[in-house]
N, CA, C and O of each residue as an XYZ file, in Angstrom:
664
protein
N      -4.228     13.364     22.541
C      -3.846     13.389     22.312
C      -3.783     14.215     21.192
O      -4.705     14.786     20.609
N      -1.999     14.210     20.845
C      -1.737     15.913     19.650
C      -2.363     15.076     18.435
O      -2.674     13.919     18.149
N      -2.359     16.558     17.818
C      -2.804     15.573     16.548
C      -1.495     17.617     15.266
O      -1.249     18.812     15.428
N      -1.270     16.598     14.364
C      -0.516     18.241     13.802
C      -0.356     17.843     12.544
O      -0.534     16.684     12.168
N       0.066     18.992     11.673
C      -0.735     18.680     10.288
C       1.451     18.289      9.770
O       2.450     18.821     10.255
N       1.335     17.139      8.609
C       3.309     17.366      8.625
C       3.355     16.759      7.426
O       2.433     16.055      7.014
N       4.558     17.013      6.705
C       4.797     16.273      5.341
C       3.910     14.764      5.340
O       3.212     14.545      4.350
N       3.940     13.903      6.272
C       3.958     13.069      6.096
C       1.999     12.614      5.981
O       1.644     11.617      5.352
N       1.168     13.370      6.564
C      -0.194     12.813      6.564
C      -0.500     13.730      5.284
O      -1.480     13.447      4.594
N       0.403     14.942      4.913
C      -0.536     15.297      3.325
C      -0.155     15.021      2.612
O      -0.517     15.589      1.582
N       0.859     13.967      2.490
C       1.941     13.083      1.876
C       1.038     11.344      1.354
O       1.339     10.630      0.397
N      -0.207     11.092      2.513
C      -0.787      9.916      2.597
C      -1.833     10.461      2.016
O      -2.449      9.830      1.156
N      -2.245     11.875      2.439
C      -3.615     11.874      1.491
C      -3.459     12.096      0.066
O      -4.234     11.578     -0.738
N      -2.277     13.010     -0.367
C      -2.543     12.651     -1.955
C      -1.824     11.541     -2.179
O      -1.509     11.716     -3.356
N      -1.307     10.430     -1.829
C      -1.580      8.961     -1.495
C      -3.199      9.188     -2.106
O      -3.796      9.465     -3.146
N      -3.326      9.008     -1.317
C      -5.790      8.907     -0.995
C      -5.936      9.089     -2.204
O      -6.033      8.078     -2.900
N      -6.002     10.431     -2.860
C      -6.343     10.732     -3.563
C      -5.955     10.887     -4.680
O      -6.465     11.659     -5.491
N      -4.413      9.737     -4.993
C      -3.876      9.714     -6.353
C      -5.557      8.833     -7.004
O      -6.018      9.474     -7.949
N      -6.151      7.962     -6.749
C      -7.139      7.312     -7.250
C      -8.245      8.644     -8.078
O      -8.925      8.196     -9.001
N      -8.375      9.793     -7.850
C      -9.399     10.237     -8.804
C      -7.909     11.400     -9.581
O      -7.997     11.653    -10.783
N      -6.778     11.938     -8.834
C      -6.603     12.599     -9.572
C      -4.903     12.264    -10.204
O      -3.901     12.979    -10.220
N      -5.103     11.109    -10.595
C      -3.664     10.338    -11.039
C      -2.463      9.906     -9.980
O      -2.372      9.932     -8.753
N      -1.591      9.498    -11.057
C      -0.361      9.034    -10.802
C       0.666     10.137    -10.352
O       1.615      9.783     -9.652
N       0.501     11.698    -10.783
C       1.684     12.757    -10.251
C       0.903     12.952     -8.717
O       1.626     13.205     -7.754
N      -0.581     12.829     -8.518
C      -0.710     12.630     -6.828
C       0.099     11.767     -6.527
O       0.699     12.217     -5.551
N       0.440     10.903     -6.744
C       1.079      9.277     -5.518
C       2.380      9.703     -5.929
O       3.206      9.225     -5.152
N       3.007     10.517     -6.971
C       4.308     10.610     -6.541
C       4.906     11.634     -5.882
O       6.134     11.668     -5.797
N       4.258     12.429     -5.428
C       4.097     13.396     -4.783
C       3.932     13.661     -3.434
O       4.401     14.559     -2.735
N       3.159     12.698     -3.167
C       2.666     11.931     -2.222
C       3.715     11.188     -1.293
O       4.167     11.312     -0.155
N       3.834     10.497     -2.197
C       5.275      9.461     -1.697
C       6.502     10.460     -1.911
O       7.576     10.124     -1.413
N       6.466     11.001     -2.226
C       7.596     12.565     -1.546
C       7.512     12.956     -0.084
O       8.228     13.238      0.877
N       6.877     12.887     -0.265
C       6.441     13.691      0.703
C       6.351     12.896      1.745
O       6.416     13.545      2.789
N       6.187     11.379      1.957
C       6.340     10.632      3.118
C       7.474     10.265      3.412
O       7.777     10.220      4.604
N       8.654      9.809      2.156
C       9.601      9.891      2.305
C      10.534     11.228      3.011
O      11.588     11.376      3.629
N       9.752     11.807      2.643
C      10.797     12.936      3.409
C      10.476     13.215      5.319
O      11.056     13.714      6.283
N       9.294     12.579      5.025
C       8.791     12.758      6.382
C       9.637     11.513      7.434
O      10.048     11.598      8.591
N       9.661     10.268      6.335
C      10.814      9.132      6.936
C      12.208      9.628      7.415
O      12.924      9.752      8.408
N      12.152      9.782      6.411
C      14.130     10.726      7.086
C      13.873     11.118      7.904
O      14.359     10.545      8.880
N      12.897     12.424      8.237
C      13.041     13.742      8.953
C      13.173     12.248     10.583
O      14.145     12.289     11.337
N      12.202     11.308     10.745
C      12.229     10.192     11.464
C      13.064      9.540     11.799
O      13.411      9.142     12.911
N      13.546      9.352     10.527
C      14.813      7.925     10.708
C      16.585      9.108     11.466
O      17.597      8.702     12.036
N      16.231     10.304     11.131
C      17.107     11.350     11.657
C      16.692     10.963     13.027
O      17.771     10.647     13.528
N      15.744     10.786     13.978
C      15.796     11.684     15.044
C      15.836     10.249     15.817
O      16.233     10.081     16.970
N      15.480      9.537     15.184
C      15.759      7.946     15.912
C      17.286      6.982     15.550
O      17.602      5.868     15.968
N      17.730      7.544     14.990
C      18.955      7.615     14.400
C      18.990      5.691     14.132
O      19.584      4.811     14.755
N      18.293      5.652     13.225
C      17.913      4.325     12.314
C      17.641      4.824     10.479
O      16.782      5.540      9.964
N      18.568      4.217     10.015
C      18.641      4.778      8.484
C      17.405      3.368      7.764
O      16.671      3.506      6.786
N      17.511      2.437      8.419
C      16.743      1.442      7.688
C      15.456      2.247      7.431
O      15.045      2.333      6.274
N      15.014      2.643      8.106
C      13.691      3.089      7.771
C      13.599      3.717      6.759
O      12.703      3.572      5.928
N      14.549      4.528      6.695
C      14.154      5.466      4.946
C      14.638      4.148      4.081
O      13.881      3.516      3.344
N      15.909      3.871      4.279
C      16.544      2.669      3.014
C      15.468      1.870      2.203
O      15.320      1.672      0.997
N      14.780      1.492      3.304
C      13.855      0.422      3.034
C      12.715      1.134      2.504
O      12.052      0.346      1.829
N      12.309      2.055      2.519
C      10.849      3.212      2.126
C      11.586      4.027      0.557
O      11.034      4.578     -0.396
N      12.597      3.847      0.783
C      13.099      4.559     -0.783
C      13.363      3.901     -1.887
O      13.341      4.309     -3.048
N      13.757      2.276     -1.233
C      13.742      1.263     -1.987
C      12.143      0.676     -2.343
O      11.944      0.283     -3.492
N      11.303      0.638     -1.594
C       9.322      0.666     -1.983
C       8.747      1.843     -3.187
O       7.805      1.796     -3.978
N      10.018      3.116     -2.843
C       9.233      4.289     -3.933
C       9.843      4.040     -5.305
O       9.299      4.030     -6.409
N      10.938      3.869     -5.002
C      11.997      3.342     -6.442
C      11.348      2.481     -7.312
O      10.977      2.810     -8.439
N      11.164      1.109     -6.692
C      10.317      0.268     -7.566
C       8.975      0.159     -7.792
O       8.645     -0.602     -8.702
N       7.886      0.890     -7.021
C       6.961      1.240     -6.856
C       6.619      2.568     -8.493
O       5.608      2.712     -9.181
N       7.823      3.188     -8.543
C       7.421      4.543     -9.360
C       7.685      3.814    -10.908
O       7.200      4.186    -11.977
N       8.426      2.891    -10.712
C       9.256      2.081    -11.644
C       8.172      0.505    -12.539
O       8.055      0.027    -13.667
N       7.693      0.288    -11.329
C       7.233     -1.140    -11.765
C       5.513      0.078    -12.834
O       5.092     -0.064    -13.982
N       5.251      0.664    -12.189
C       4.126      1.671    -12.542
C       3.863      2.344    -14.113
O       2.963      2.510    -14.937
N       5.365      2.611    -13.892
C       6.155      3.516    -15.572
C       5.738      2.274    -16.245
O       4.711      2.195    -16.920
N       6.322      1.590    -16.102
C       7.333      0.135    -16.789
C       5.649     -0.189    -17.449
O       5.496     -0.247    -18.669
N       4.677     -0.347    -16.663
C       2.885     -0.873    -16.818
C       2.319      0.726    -17.483
O       1.128      0.781    -17.787
N       2.716      1.303    -17.578
C       1.842      2.664    -18.267
C       1.851      2.465    -19.641
O       0.969      2.396    -20.497
N       3.753      2.347    -19.647
C       4.613      2.325    -21.120
C       4.562      1.628    -21.966
O       4.789      1.953    -23.131
N       4.116      0.005    -21.417
C       3.954     -0.589    -22.540
C       2.419     -0.522    -22.752
O       2.118     -0.115    -23.874
N       1.291     -0.852    -21.871
C      -0.280     -0.484    -21.862
C      -0.354      1.013    -22.651
O      -1.428      1.458    -23.054
N       0.446      1.460    -22.754
C      -0.332      3.020    -24.031
C       0.902      2.310    -25.158
O       0.134      2.116    -26.101
N       1.824      1.971    -25.503
C       2.278      1.183    -26.704
C       1.110     -0.014    -26.968
O       0.812     -0.075    -28.161
N       0.640     -0.642    -26.411
C      -0.357     -1.524    -26.559
C      -1.517     -0.822    -27.295
O      -1.948     -1.158    -28.398
N      -2.037      0.370    -26.408
C      -3.135      0.692    -27.295
C      -2.993      1.305    -28.058
O      -4.022      1.631    -28.650
N      -1.710      1.862    -28.558
C      -0.988      2.085    -29.967
C      -1.548      1.408    -30.861
O      -2.354      1.810    -31.700
N      -1.085      0.221    -30.691
C      -0.528     -0.714    -31.435
C      -2.544     -0.953    -31.866
O      -3.106     -1.114    -32.949
N      -2.900     -0.898    -30.945
C      -4.638     -1.560    -31.613
C      -4.968     -0.344    -31.803
O      -6.190     -0.490    -31.769
N      -4.787      0.909    -32.004
C      -5.684      1.773    -32.846
C      -4.937      2.121    -33.617
O      -5.344      3.253    -33.878
N      -3.807      1.892    -34.394
C      -3.433      1.691    -35.449
C      -3.474      1.136    -36.077
O      -3.199      1.617    -37.177
N      -3.793     -0.190    -36.053
C      -4.153     -1.297    -36.779
C      -5.207     -1.666    -36.535
O      -5.846     -1.052    -35.680
N      -5.779     -2.798    -37.187
C      -7.058     -3.140    -37.905
C      -7.531     -4.220    -36.584
O      -8.461     -5.007    -36.763
N      -6.980     -4.176    -35.601
C      -7.042     -4.749    -34.264
C      -6.733     -6.106    -34.709
O      -7.707     -6.711    -34.261
N      -6.006     -6.981    -35.303
C      -5.128     -7.583    -35.772
C      -4.470     -8.434    -34.368
O      -3.280     -8.469    -34.683
N      -4.573     -9.156    -32.967
C      -3.694     -9.609    -32.177
C      -3.443    -10.510    -32.071
O      -4.240    -11.425    -31.866
N      -1.578    -10.685    -32.219
C      -1.447    -12.150    -32.267
C      -0.896    -12.286    -30.603
O      -0.463    -11.582    -29.691
N      -1.176    -13.437    -30.857
C      -0.328    -14.581    -29.307
C       0.225    -13.943    -28.652
O       0.032    -13.324    -27.606
N       1.140    -14.143    -29.468
C       2.429    -12.979    -29.064
C       2.458    -11.726    -28.164
O       2.978    -11.665    -27.050
N       1.854    -10.793    -28.782
C       1.033     -9.627    -28.041
C       1.072     -9.739    -26.434
O       1.783     -9.361    -25.503
N      -0.911    -10.983    -26.804
C      -1.444    -11.408    -25.528
C      -0.283    -11.770    -24.993
O      -0.019    -10.790    -24.297
N       0.940    -12.841    -24.800
C       1.625    -13.443    -23.906
C       2.799    -12.094    -23.277
O       3.440    -12.114    -22.226
N       2.771    -11.114    -24.238
C       3.728    -10.035    -23.453
C       2.679     -9.686    -23.099
O       2.701    -10.384    -22.085
N       1.447     -9.048    -23.022
C       1.018     -8.590    -21.556
C       0.273     -8.801    -20.633
O      -0.356     -8.049    -19.889
N       0.451    -10.862    -20.774
C      -0.062    -11.156    -19.431
C       1.869    -10.808    -18.840
O       1.793    -10.378    -17.689
N       2.830    -10.856    -19.128
C       3.969    -11.109    -18.354
C       4.229     -9.909    -18.077
O       4.589     -9.694    -16.920
N       4.141     -8.818    -18.971
C       4.194     -7.508    -17.779
C       3.099     -7.117    -16.843
O       3.441     -6.214    -16.080
N       1.947     -7.523    -16.700
C       1.229     -7.422    -15.805
C       2.221     -7.926    -14.245
O       2.731     -7.335    -13.294
N       2.069     -9.545    -14.784
C       2.810    -10.418    -13.722
C       4.526     -9.468    -12.855
O       4.899     -9.217    -11.709
N       4.972     -9.287    -14.028
C       6.119     -8.432    -13.642
C       5.682     -7.440    -12.690
O       5.806     -7.418    -11.465
N       5.136     -6.607    -13.504
C       4.104     -5.948    -12.395
C       3.406     -6.029    -11.043
O       3.524     -5.317    -10.045
N       2.738     -6.962    -11.258
C       1.817     -7.259     -9.906
C       3.151     -7.819     -8.770
O       3.242     -7.505     -7.583
N       4.012     -8.638     -9.482
C       5.599     -8.955     -8.013
C       6.179     -8.515     -7.979
O       7.239     -8.971     -7.549
N       6.074     -7.085     -8.426
C       7.514     -5.984     -8.234
C       6.742     -4.802     -7.214
O       7.275     -4.024     -6.423
N       5.273     -4.982     -7.553
C       4.431     -3.771     -6.574
C       4.265     -4.806     -5.506
O       4.613     -4.039     -4.608
N       4.054     -5.755     -4.963
C       4.330     -6.722     -3.651
C       5.829     -6.731     -3.226
O       5.996     -6.532     -2.023
N       6.764     -6.891     -3.848
C       7.911     -5.827     -3.825
C       8.461     -5.144     -2.618
O       9.245     -5.227     -1.673
N       7.215     -4.129     -3.475
C       7.478     -2.387     -3.149
C       6.752     -2.932     -1.882
O       7.597     -3.054     -0.996
N       5.176     -3.410     -1.330
C       4.806     -3.012     -0.029
C       5.450     -3.898      0.504
O       5.427     -3.688      1.717
N       6.236     -5.120      0.179
C       6.894     -5.747      1.769
C       8.461     -4.549      2.521
O       9.038     -4.407      3.600
N       8.533     -3.918      1.018
C       9.625     -2.693      1.866
C       9.176     -1.994      2.522
O       9.775     -1.754      3.571
N       7.244     -0.962      2.103
C       6.944     -0.230      3.205
C       7.136     -0.798      4.409
O       7.898     -0.379      5.280
N       5.915     -2.487      4.502
C       5.695     -3.097      5.476
C       6.985     -2.364      6.470
O       6.927     -1.362      7.183
N       8.296     -3.426      6.153
C       9.290     -3.379      7.101
C       9.858     -1.655      6.909
O      11.074     -1.488      6.820
N       9.592     -1.305      6.893
C       9.938      0.554      6.626
C       9.070      0.954      8.452
O       9.508      1.575      9.420
N       7.826      0.291      8.229
C       6.636      0.764      9.183
C       6.987      0.494     10.561
O       7.064      1.231     11.544
N       7.314     -1.615     10.271
C       8.133     -2.074     11.490
C       8.793     -1.650     12.194
O       8.624     -1.328     13.370
N      10.109     -1.569     11.178
C      11.602     -0.491     11.625
C      10.417      0.453     12.811
O       9.968     -0.091     13.819
N      10.147      1.621     12.493
C       9.611      2.751     13.197
C       9.346      2.178     14.161
O      10.127      2.334     15.100
N       8.415      1.475     14.319
C       6.943      1.022     15.050
C       8.465      0.391     16.508
O       8.029     -0.266     17.454
N       9.601      0.604     16.485
C      10.312      0.096     17.659
C      10.492      1.607     18.137
O      10.709      2.008     19.281
N      10.362      2.262     17.086
C      10.552      3.606     18.240
C       9.049      4.770     18.330
O       9.066      5.708     19.128
N       8.167      4.587     17.656
C       6.862      5.345     17.887
C       6.070      3.621     18.137
O       5.983      2.565     17.511
N       5.591      4.235     19.540
C       4.259      3.083     20.053
C       3.036      3.792     19.218
O       2.152      4.518     19.675
N       3.199      3.456     18.129
C       1.921      3.626     17.770
C       1.516      2.641     17.004
O       2.004      2.469     15.887
N       0.451      1.770     17.568
C       0.084      0.060     16.789
C      -0.577      0.715     15.021
O      -0.513     -0.134     14.132
N      -0.832      1.338     14.839
C      -1.673      1.315     13.729
C      -0.524      1.178     12.091
O      -0.839      0.735     10.987
N       1.372      1.997     12.760
C       2.250      1.215     12.150
C       2.275     -0.458     11.818
O       2.602     -0.848     10.697
N       1.993     -1.167     12.627
C       2.373     -2.487     11.733
C       1.104     -2.572     11.014
O       1.165     -2.968      9.850
N      -0.413     -2.170     11.667
C      -1.806     -2.041     10.763
C      -1.038     -1.810      8.933
O      -0.724     -2.457      7.933
N      -1.063     -0.663      9.390
C      -1.136      0.127      8.239
C       0.244     -0.843      7.093
O      -0.206     -1.265      6.028
N       1.709     -1.107      7.367
C       2.167     -2.038      6.861
C       1.900     -3.556      6.308
O       2.405     -4.078      5.314
N       0.546     -4.365      7.640
C       0.600     -5.085      7.032
C      -1.145     -5.211      6.001
O      -1.466     -6.125      5.241
N      -1.811     -4.191      6.294
C      -2.455     -3.964      4.704
C      -2.522     -3.351      3.599
O      -3.285     -3.384      2.633
N      -1.172     -2.514      4.015
C      -0.510     -2.653      2.492
C      -0.059     -3.903      2.077
O      -0.271     -4.225      0.908
N       0.394     -4.495      2.657
C       1.672     -5.723      2.060
C       0.399     -6.476      1.409
O       0.357     -6.669      0.194
N      -0.671     -6.906      2.302
C      -1.300     -8.085      2.534
C      -2.683     -8.264      0.874
O      -3.074     -9.056      0.017
N      -2.903     -6.605      1.494
C      -3.956     -5.751      0.053
C      -3.011     -5.871     -1.257
O      -3.480     -6.189     -2.350
N      -2.062     -5.674     -1.117
C      -1.180     -5.939     -2.701
C      -1.225     -7.313     -2.881
O      -1.139     -7.573     -4.081
N      -1.350     -8.541     -2.015
C      -1.303     -9.596     -2.708
C      -3.098    -10.102     -2.835
O      -3.468    -10.912     -3.686
N      -3.871     -9.572     -2.016
C      -5.140     -9.923     -2.516
C      -5.949     -8.761     -3.209
O      -7.123     -8.413     -3.082
N      -5.016     -8.327     -3.912
C      -5.425     -7.269     -5.375
C      -6.349     -7.779     -6.442
O      -7.403     -7.397     -6.949
N      -5.284     -9.101     -6.621
C      -5.415    -10.295     -7.659
C      -6.918    -10.668     -7.602
O      -7.408    -10.455     -8.711
N      -7.455    -10.947     -7.087
C      -9.032    -10.963     -5.966
C     -10.021     -9.881     -6.006
O     -11.196    -10.165     -5.771
N      -9.710     -8.763     -6.257
C     -10.415     -7.903     -5.806
C     -10.264     -7.374     -4.291
O      -9.973     -6.178     -4.335
N     -10.340     -7.754     -3.215
C     -10.848     -7.601     -1.537
C      -9.536     -6.786     -1.366
O      -9.485     -5.921     -0.493
N      -8.552     -7.018     -2.114
C      -7.530     -6.224     -1.258
C      -7.094     -4.567     -1.799
O      -6.186     -3.901     -1.302
N      -7.966     -4.144     -2.897
C      -7.931     -3.329     -3.272
C      -9.012     -2.114     -1.948
O      -9.109     -0.902     -1.757
N      -9.386     -2.913     -1.569
C     -10.296     -2.000     -0.308
C      -9.289     -2.420      0.375
O      -8.557     -1.431      0.356
N      -8.555     -3.508      1.183
C      -7.142     -3.362      2.348
C      -6.852     -2.476      1.876
O      -7.418     -1.510      2.386
N      -5.776     -2.059      0.563
C      -5.209     -1.082      0.269
C      -6.316      0.526      0.392
O      -5.812      1.596      0.735
N      -7.575      0.412      0.103
C      -7.811      1.956      0.760
C      -8.263      1.837      2.381
O      -9.235      2.461      2.806
N      -7.656      1.192      3.009
C      -8.316      1.468      4.402
C      -6.805      2.155      4.404
O      -6.530      3.346      4.547
N      -6.009      1.151      4.223
C      -4.626      1.559      4.885
C      -4.589      2.740      4.538
O      -4.522      3.434      5.553
N      -4.602      3.639      3.184
C      -4.150      4.864      3.137
C      -5.064      5.677      3.963
O      -4.722      6.432      4.874
N      -5.854      5.524      3.690
C      -7.142      5.929      4.934
C      -6.515      5.833      7.026
O      -6.698      6.625      7.951
N      -6.137      5.129      6.990
C      -5.307      4.608      8.347
C      -4.089      5.504      8.147
O      -3.740      6.153      9.133
N      -3.351      5.646      6.961
C      -2.076      6.338      6.674
C      -1.625      7.457      6.893
O      -0.527      8.004      6.990
N      -3.017      7.784      6.976
C      -3.311      9.859      6.990
C      -3.534      9.456      8.473
O      -2.707      9.954      9.236
N      -4.521      8.620      9.074
C      -4.614      9.159     10.864
C      -3.197      8.904     11.567
O      -2.862      9.048     12.743
N      -2.618      8.558     10.656
C      -0.945      7.950     11.736
C      -0.191      9.321     11.586
O       0.274     10.088     12.430
N      -0.225      9.352     10.468
C       1.388     10.547     10.253
C       0.363     11.989     11.399
O       0.871     12.817     12.154
N      -0.818     11.819     11.150
C      -1.460     12.885     12.552
C      -0.974     12.865     13.975
O      -0.545     13.680     14.792
N      -1.278     11.339     13.904
C      -0.574     11.578     15.373
C       1.142     11.392     15.780
O       1.473     11.657     16.936
N       2.290     10.888     14.691
C       3.291     10.739     14.971
C       3.779     12.707     14.093
O       3.826     13.382     13.065
N       4.081     12.640     16.043
C       5.038     14.300     15.807
C       6.611     14.002     16.159
O       7.082     12.949     16.589
N       7.157     14.986     15.915
C       8.841     15.372     15.093
C       9.133     15.668     16.753
O      10.245     16.040     17.128
């Protein structure tokens, strides 16, 4: 089997390293994967692949920004007040978390759809596996085991993109 280094596996590697290097690594990694999928969409003349991944990319970045901005504001309020938190702030925090969680699930659903569409052309079983691990891992992340599934999906995604050639 031929292995090659391309935008996809560098992007997948950056996504995996985002737990160490932070969000900018995930943004750059997602962009590189988006770029690789754009090339594949053009090659196979199926623009649903890039459409679905673009939707996922926008939803995921937006949800993370909303979550981070709210948590930053909430933390700032805690620091500069005498730690008096009213019940409305707690409800808002829970609401923001639920919105974030639902948006991330929707985003990974579109990642799954993009990989499912790509699997029509690239006969690699890792496409479905990675898409499913991301999607179900995100759903199960609320209980912890999903985070392990997402981490496995990230490593398999690196392997997947080394096997996909232009």
